[in-house]
C-alpha positions in Angstrom: -23.3 -44.3 -44.6 -20.7 -42.7 -46.7 -22.6 -39.4 -46.6 -22.5 -39.5 -42.8 -18.8 -40.0 -42.8 -18.3 -37.1 -45.1 -20.6 -34.9 -43.1 -18.8 -35.7 -39.8 -15.4 -35.1 -41.4 -16.5 -31.8 -42.8 -18.0 -30.7 -39.5 -14.8 -31.8 -37.6 -12.6 -29.8 -40.0 -14.9 -26.8 -39.7 -14.8 -26.9 -35.9 -11.0 -27.3 -36.0 -10.6 -24.4 -38.3 -12.8 -22.2 -36.1 -11.2 -23.3 -32.8 -7.5 -23.0 -33.8 -7.4 -19.2 -34.2 -9.2 -18.7 -31.0 -6.8 -21.0 -29.1 -3.8 -19.4 -30.8 -5.0 -15.9 -30.0 -5.3 -16.7 -26.3 -1.8 -18.2 -26.1 -0.4 -15.2 -27.9 -2.3 -12.8 -25.6 -0.8 -14.6 -22.6 2.7 -14.5 -24.0 2.5 -10.9 -25.1 1.3 -9.5 -21.8 4.2 -9.2 -19.4 3.5 -9.8 -15.7 4.1 -6.5 -14.0 3.3 -7.7 -10.5 6.4 -7.1 -8.3 8.4 -10.2 -7.4 7.7 -9.6 -3.7 4.0 -9.5 -4.2 4.2 -12.7 -6.2 6.1 -14.3 -3.3 3.4 -13.0 -0.9 0.7 -14.8 -3.0 2.8 -17.9 -3.7 3.5 -18.4 0.0 -0.2 -17.9 0.8 0.5 -14.9 3.1 -3.0 -13.5 2.0 -4.5 -16.3 4.1 -3.7 -14.3 7.2 -2.9 -10.8 5.9 -4.4 -8.3 3.6 -2.7 -5.5 1.7 -5.5 -3.2 0.7 -3.1 -0.8 -1.0 -2.0 -3.5 -3.4 -5.5 -4.8 -4.0 -5.1 -7.9 -1.9 -8.2 -8.5 0.3 -11.1 -6.3 0.9 -11.1 -3.5 3.5 -13.5 -4.0 6.4 -16.7 -2.0 6.6 -16.4 1.1 8.8 -18.2 -0.6 11.7 -15.9 -3.7 11.4 -12.5 -2.0 11.5 -11.9 -2.5 15.2 -12.8 -6.2 14.8 -10.4 -6.6 11.9 -7.5 -5.1 13.9 -8.3 -7.3 16.9 -8.3 -10.6 15.1 -4.5 -10.8 14.9 -4.2 -10.6 11.1 -3.3 -7.0 10.3 -3.4 -5.2 7.0 0.1 -4.7 5.7 -0.5 -1.6 3.6 1.8 0.5 5.9 4.1 -2.3 7.1 7.2 -0.8 5.4 7.0 2.4 7.5 10.0 2.6 9.8 11.5 -0.8 9.1 14.4 -2.3 7.2 14.6 -5.2 4.8 17.0 -7.0 7.3 14.5 -6.7 10.2 11.6 -7.8 8.0 13.6 -10.9 6.9 14.5 -11.8 10.4 10.9 -11.3 11.6 9.5 -13.5 8.8 12.0 -16.2 9.9 10.9 -15.9 13.6 14.3 -14.5 14.6 12.9 -11.0 15.5 9.9 -9.9 17.5 7.2 -7.2 17.0 5.4 -6.1 20.2 7.2 -8.9 22.0 5.7 -11.5 19.6 7.2 -13.5 16.8 5.6 -14.0 13.4 3.2 -16.9 13.6 4.6 -18.7 10.6 8.2 -19.3 9.5 8.7 -18.1 5.9 9.1 -21.3 3.8 10.0 -19.8 0.5 13.5 -19.5 -1.1 16.0 -16.9 0.0 15.3 -15.0 -3.2 11.6 -14.9 -2.4 12.3 -13.7 1.1 14.5 -10.9 -0.1 11.9 -9.9 -2.8 9.1 -10.1 -0.2 11.0 -7.9 2.3 11.9 -5.4 -0.3 8.2 -5.3 -1.5 6.9 -4.8 2.0 9.3 -1.9 2.4 7.5 -0.1 -0.4 4.2 -0.3 1.6 4.4 3.0 3.4 2.2 5.9 4.3 2.3 8.6 1.5 4.4 11.7 2.3 2.3 14.7 3.1 3.3 17.5 0.7 0.4 19.9 1.4 1.7 20.9 4.9 3.6 24.1 3.7 0.5 25.3 1.9 -1.6 25.0 5.0 1.0 26.9 7.0 1.0 29.7 4.5 -2.8 30.0 4.7 -2.6 30.2 8.5 0.0 32.9 8.4 -2.0 35.0 6.0 -5.1 34.6 8.2 -3.1 35.7 11.2 -1.5 38.8 9.7 -4.4 41.2 10.2 -4.7 40.2 13.9 -1.0 40.3 14.7 -0.4 44.1 14.2 -3.5 44.9 16.3 -2.2 43.2 19.4 1.3 44.8 19.5 -0.1 48.3 18.9 -2.3 48.3 22.1 0.6 47.4 24.5 2.9 49.9 22.8 0.6 52.8 23.5 0.0 51.7 27.1 3.7 51.3 27.7 4.7 54.7 26.3 3.0 56.7 29.1 4.5 54.5 31.7 7.9 55.1 30.3 7.3 58.9 30.3 6.1 58.7 33.9 9.4 57.0 34.9 11.4 59.8 33.3 9.5 62.5 35.2 10.2 60.9 38.5 
């Protein structure tokens, strides 16, 4: 009987010795990794906004398949990936509190978080905008280069036909 007690004690100590470093390593890993998620996105998730909305650009929700895009837009729960375009934090805050309308409709739910969460959420939504198009000047330059050979050909033809008409007017 004493042998069993010693065996159980040894096995218990062995398990404890093996388990402690693993458990300690996980807690250190969690403490060492800072949460880089923006406060507004944290408020979005904490208030369960993802139950009705997606933000594909932030990895919240899955984009619909190509054939289902029209259905997703029609169900009343839009993707907010571009929601910050053309808006202000003040307007977004008022809209989320049902004090402002969008397309003559108020937001379906009143924001129930803290004032700090509301400010953070509104500021985060403002960052969700369409990317600026920087390639436009390069396209214009290519079009101008392509048009250069054709441009001199057109003015030359009218200039020749106008010259005799001007000479004819002088003769009269």
